C-alpha positions in Angstrom: -1.3 -13.1 -2.6 -4.9 -12.0 -3.0 -6.0 -8.5 -4.4 -7.3 -8.2 -0.7 -3.8 -9.0 0.7 -4.1 -12.7 2.1 -1.4 -15.4 1.4 -3.7 -18.4 -0.2 -0.3 -20.3 -1.0 3.2 -21.1 0.0 6.1 -23.2 -1.1 9.9 -23.7 -0.4 12.9 -25.5 -0.9 16.2 -26.4 0.9 16.9 -28.2 3.1 17.6 -25.0 6.1 15.7 -25.6 9.3 14.3 -22.4 8.9 12.8 -22.7 5.8 10.6 -25.3 7.8 9.6 -23.4 10.4 8.7 -20.5 8.1 6.6 -22.7 5.7 5.0 -23.5 9.0 4.0 -20.0 9.8 3.1 -19.9 6.5 0.4 -21.9 7.0 -0.8 -20.4 9.9 -1.4 -17.4 8.0 -2.9 -18.9 5.1 -5.4 -21.2 8.2 -5.8 -17.8 9.9 -6.8 -15.7 6.6 -4.3 -12.9 8.2 -4.2 -9.4 6.1 -0.9 -8.8 5.1 2.0 -5.7 4.3 3.4 -7.2 0.9 6.4 -4.7 1.9 6.6 -6.6 5.4 6.4 -9.8 3.4 9.0 -8.6 1.3 11.4 -7.2 3.7 14.0 -10.4 4.7 14.6 -8.4 8.1 10.8 -8.9 9.6 10.7 -12.1 10.9 7.1 -14.2 9.6 6.4 -14.9 13.0 6.4 -11.4 14.1 3.8 -10.6 11.1 1.5 -13.4 12.5 1.6 -12.6 16.3 0.4 -8.6 15.2 
């Protein structure tokens, strides 16, 4: 994450379909250069898709 709370890269390991979806959403957030709340990203109960919509 950059100093202005934008995601600049993402990585994942595993075989779960959720990981694939999360990576696609992370790519969209990177492309959109969205400013994000770091606490929301660390909260497992927050869905990444909801961050993209917000």
